[in-house]
C-alpha positions in Angstrom: 6.5 -7.4 -10.0 8.6 -4.6 -9.0 6.7 -2.1 -11.9 3.2 -3.5 -10.7 3.8 -3.1 -6.8 4.9 0.4 -7.5 2.2 1.2 -9.5 -0.1 -0.5 -6.8 1.5 1.6 -4.0 0.5 5.1 -6.2 -3.2 3.8 -6.8 -3.8 3.7 -3.2 -2.0 6.8 -2.1 -4.5 8.3 -4.7 -7.2 6.5 -3.0 -6.3 7.7 0.5 -4.2 5.0 1.8 -1.2 5.6 3.6 1.0 3.6 2.2 4.7 2.2 3.4 7.1 0.2 0.8 9.2 -2.4 2.4 11.4 -3.4 -0.9 13.6 -6.2 -0.9 16.4 -4.8 -3.1 17.1 -1.6 -1.3 20.8 -0.1 -2.2 23.8 -2.0 -0.2 24.7 0.1 2.8 27.6 0.9 2.8 28.1 0.8 -0.9 31.3 -1.3 -1.0 29.7 -4.2 0.3 27.8 -5.0 -3.4 31.3 -5.7 -4.5 31.5 -8.5 -1.7 29.3 -11.6 -3.1 28.3 -13.4 0.3 28.7 -11.1 2.5 26.1 -8.7 0.7 23.2 -11.1 1.2 23.4 -10.5 4.9 23.6 -6.9 4.3 20.6 -6.6 2.7 18.8 -9.8 4.1 19.2 -8.5 7.9 18.3 -4.9 7.2 15.2 -5.9 5.4 13.8 -8.2 8.5 14.7 -4.9 10.8 12.3 -2.9 8.5 9.8 -5.7 8.3 9.6 -5.9 12.0 9.2 -2.3 12.6 6.8 -1.8 9.9 4.7 -4.5 11.3 4.2 -2.6 14.7 3.1 0.8 12.7 0.7 -0.2 10.0 -2.5 -1.7 9.9 -2.4 -4.3 7.1 0.4 -6.4 5.4 -0.1 -6.6 1.3 2.8 -8.9 0.7 3.7 -9.5 -3.0 5.1 -13.2 -3.3 6.7 -15.3 -6.3 8.1 -18.8 -6.6 11.3 -19.9 -5.2 13.7 -18.3 -3.0 12.0 -15.1 -3.4 9.2 -16.7 -1.8 11.7 -18.2 1.5 13.5 -14.9 1.6 11.2 -12.5 1.3 7.4 -13.3 1.3 8.0 -16.0 4.0 9.4 -13.4 6.7 7.1 -10.9 5.9 4.1 -12.8 6.7 5.3 -14.3 9.8 6.8 -11.0 11.3 3.3 -9.3 10.5 1.3 -12.3 12.2 4.1 -12.5 15.4 2.8 -8.8 15.7 -0.9 -9.3 15.2 -0.9 -7.4 12.0 -3.3 -8.6 9.3 -1.6 -9.9 6.5 -2.7 -10.4 3.0 -0.2 -12.6 0.5 -0.5 -11.7 -3.3 0.9 -14.3 -5.1 1.7 -14.2 -8.6 4.4 -16.6 -9.3 3.7 -18.4 -12.5 6.0 -21.6 -11.5 4.0 -22.3 -8.9 2.5 -25.7 -10.1 6.5 -27.1 -9.8 7.0 -25.0 -6.7 4.4 -26.6 -4.9 4.8 -30.0 -5.9 8.4 -29.7 -4.6 8.2 -27.6 -1.4 4.7 -27.4 -0.6 5.3 -28.9 3.1 7.4 -25.5 3.7 4.7 -23.2 2.3 1.4 -24.5 4.1 2.2 -23.3 7.8 2.9 -19.7 5.8 -0.1 -19.5 4.1 -2.0 -20.7 6.8 -0.9 -17.5 8.7 -2.3 -15.3 5.9 -5.8 -13.8 6.8 -6.3 -13.9 2.6 -4.5 -15.7 -0.3 -4.9 -13.1 -3.6 -3.8 -14.7 -7.0 -4.7 -12.7 -10.4 -6.0 -15.4 -12.6 -8.1 -18.3 -12.5 -4.9 -20.3 -13.6 -3.3 -19.8 -10.1 -6.8 -20.4 -8.3 -6.9 -23.7 -10.1 -2.9 -24.4 -8.6 -3.8 -23.8 -5.3 -7.2 -25.5 -5.3 -5.1 -28.7 -5.9 -3.5 -28.1 -2.6 -6.6 -27.2 -0.9 -5.6 -23.5 -0.2 -8.7 -20.8 -0.9 -8.1 -18.0 -3.0 -9.7 -14.6 -4.1 -8.9 -13.4 -7.4 -7.9 -9.9 -8.1 -6.9 -9.4 -11.2 -3.5 -7.7 -12.1 -4.0 -3.8 -12.9 -3.3 -1.8 -15.7 -3.3 2.0 -15.6 -5.2 3.1 -18.5 -4.2 6.5 -17.5 -0.5 6.0 -18.5 -1.0 3.2 -21.0 -2.6 4.3 -24.0 -2.1 4.1 -27.7 -0.1 6.5 -29.4 -1.9 9.0 -31.4 -1.3 9.0 -35.3 1.5 6.7 -35.4 2.3 4.5 -38.6 3.1 1.1 -38.4 6.7 0.0 -38.6 8.7 -3.0 -37.8 9.6 -2.0 -34.3 9.2 -5.5 -32.0 10.1 -5.3 -28.1 10.2 -7.7 -25.5 9.5 -6.7 -21.6 10.2 -9.9 -19.9 13.6 -10.1 -17.9 16.7 -11.8 -19.2 15.8 -15.3 -17.0 15.6 -18.9 -18.6 11.9 -19.2 -17.8 10.9 -16.5 -20.4 13.1 -18.0 -23.0 14.8 -14.9 -24.7 17.1 -16.9 -26.5 14.2 -18.2 -29.0 12.7 -14.4 -29.3 15.8 -13.7 -31.0 15.9 -16.7 -33.3 12.5 -15.8 -33.9 13.6 -12.1 -34.7 16.6 -13.6 -37.0 14.0 -15.2 -39.1 11.6 -12.2 -39.1 14.7 -9.8 -40.4 15.2 -12.1 -43.1 11.1 -10.8 -44.1 12.1 -7.2 -42.8 15.0 -6.1 -43.0 14.7 -2.9 -41.5 13.1 -4.4 -38.3 14.9 -3.6 -34.8 14.0 -5.3 -31.3 14.4 -3.7 -28.1 14.4 -5.9 -24.9 13.7 -4.5 -21.5 14.3 -6.2 -18.7 17.2 -7.5 -16.8 18.9 -10.7 -15.5 21.7 -13.0 -15.4 22.1 -14.0 -19.0 22.7 -10.5 -20.5 26.4 -11.6 -22.1 25.1 -14.7 -23.5 22.4 -13.2 -24.9 24.4 -10.5 -26.4 26.7 -13.5 -27.8 23.8 -14.9 -29.4 22.9 -11.6 -31.2 26.0 -12.0 -32.3 26.3 -15.1 -33.7 22.6 -14.5 -35.3 23.7 -11.7 -37.1 21.2 -9.0 -35.5 23.6 -7.3 -32.8 22.9 -4.2 -35.1 19.5 -4.6 -34.8 18.8 -5.4 -31.1 18.7 -3.5 -28.0 18.9 -4.0 -24.5 17.9 -1.5 -22.2 18.0 -3.1 -18.7 15.2 -2.6 -16.5 13.0 0.5 -17.5 11.2 2.5 -14.8 7.4 3.1 -15.1 7.7 6.2 -17.3 10.5 4.7 -19.7 8.1 1.6 -19.9 5.3 3.9 -21.3 7.3 5.3 -23.8 8.5 1.7 -24.9 5.1 0.5 -26.0 4.2 4.1 -27.2 6.9 3.3 -30.2 6.8 -0.4 -30.7 4.5 -2.4 -33.2 4.8 -5.5 -32.4 5.1 -7.2 -28.6 6.6 -11.0 -28.2 6.3 -12.9 -25.3 8.2 -16.4 -25.8 7.8 -17.2 -21.8 8.1 -20.6 -21.1 6.4 -20.3 -17.5 3.9 -17.6 -16.8 0.7 -16.4 -14.9 -1.0 -13.6 -16.1 1.9 -11.2 -17.4 1.4 -7.6 -17.2 3.4 -6.7 -20.4 0.5 -8.4 -22.0 -1.9 -6.0 -20.4 0.2 -3.1 -21.1 0.9 -3.8 -24.5 -2.9 -4.3 -25.3 -3.6 -1.1 -23.4 -1.1 0.4 -25.4 -2.6 -0.7 -28.8 0.4 -2.8 -29.4 -0.4 -6.3 -31.2 1.0 -9.5 -29.4 2.5 -12.7 -30.5 2.8 -14.5 -27.1 3.7 -18.8 -26.3 0.3 -20.3 -25.1 2.0 -21.4 -21.6 0.2 -21.3 -18.3 -2.5 -18.6 -17.7 -2.0 -16.8 -20.4 -4.9 -18.6 -22.6 -6.7 -17.2 -19.7 -6.1 -13.7 -20.6 -6.1 -13.3 -24.5 -7.5 -15.8 -27.0 -5.8 -16.9 -30.0 -6.6 -14.7 -33.2 -9.0 -12.4 -31.4 -6.6 -10.1 -29.3 -3.4 -12.0 -29.7 -1.7 -14.6 -31.3 -0.5 -17.7 -29.5 2.3 -20.1 -30.3 3.8 -23.2 -28.8 6.6 -22.4 -26.9 10.1 -22.8 -27.7 9.6 -22.4 -31.5 11.0 -19.7 -32.9 10.0 -20.5 -36.3 6.4 -20.4 -35.2 7.0 -17.3 -33.4 8.4 -15.8 -36.5 5.7 -16.6 -38.9 2.8 -15.2 -36.6 4.8 -11.9 -36.2 5.0 -11.6 -39.9 1.8 -12.5 -40.2 0.8 -9.1 -38.4 3.6 -6.9 -39.6 2.6 -7.8 -43.0 -1.2 -7.2 -42.3 -2.3 -4.2 -41.3 -6.1 -5.2 -40.7 -5.2 -8.1 -38.6 -2.8 -6.0 -36.4 -5.8 -3.2 -36.0 -7.9 -5.9 -35.3 -5.8 -7.4 -32.6 -5.5 -4.3 -31.4 -8.9 -3.1 -31.0 -9.8 -6.2 -29.1 -6.6 -5.7 -27.0 -7.9 -2.1 -26.0 -11.4 -3.2 -24.9 -9.7 -6.4 -23.1 -7.6 -3.9 -21.2 -10.6 -2.0 -19.7 -11.5 -5.1 -17.8 -8.2 -4.4 -15.6 -8.5 -1.0 -15.1 -8.2 0.6 -11.9 -11.7 1.2 -11.5 -13.0 -2.1 -11.9 -10.5 -3.6 -9.6 -10.2 -1.8 -6.5 -13.4 -2.5 -5.5 -12.7 -6.2 -5.2 -9.3 -5.2 -3.3 -10.6 -3.2 -1.3 -13.3 -6.0 -0.1 -10.5 -7.9 0.7 -8.7 -5.4 2.8 -12.1 -4.9 5.0 -12.5 -8.5 5.7 -9.0 -8.8 6.7 -9.2 -5.6 9.1 -12.6 -6.8 10.6 -14.3 -3.9 9.1 -17.7 -4.2 7.1 -16.8 -2.2 4.3 -13.8 0.2 2.9 -15.1 3.2 1.6 -12.7 5.6 -0.5 -13.0 7.8 -3.2 
């Protein structure tokens, strides 16, 4: 979501809109506070609230990127309330794939905040249906893929470089991607895997790689910026998406726009984004053997890989900025009480 936020800010600026970013993970000041586990939260949270308050007094509109869990309570909800208190129109752009469970547990806390929003945006029919269960009206504005940045590599020869571009968190089930990769290596001994993402499970995942005997073929890059992630896709032959919970993952859009075939679990909103056998191969979650078999079928069949890539490229065009921005600007206009927004 951080990369999507940075991309949206850049595209809005290029369209002539003045954008101010208020980061939830700004650097600690002073730097030594980062070593104090409990205290450091206040040193980040209180300046965040102060920046929100100041920002709400000088901008015309708040666009709040929101997720489930503590991210909602600590970051999204304060942004909505402070904007509302200062009389600034606010749009909630909710992207949490775990919304169903989150709403079931805590919707009484969410309802008052959502009521303060001038509009609630979701990127998929999947999330729109979840919100509808709680009688919250939404508008679908899809995730955006910048086709000027993500594009297929020219003249690339296919190999066996697999990538996972998800954070190292339980909901993304990286362990089963590693187990699938170990099985793939028994068929393609030269296969290698790059895992691009940060999170709390790095040590346990590195240990699992050693236990599976694939440590020499797996690279953990940490979080990549927008430029590095583009390069990663250009050098990839297959994307594995092992997630247990998902909405409309931008990683799948990036892969399709980059001409990289996809093997993914079929959870959440993923079947709304890709179709099994057409622009991706979908498998059940938590089944590394099935994921490995699907991956081997793509890696071993050039025609299948090419067919998936071509269909993926066609799908990606539906999520280009030129296709999405009109929907977003229409929401902005209504929140601002304007009849329309005319931008180049």
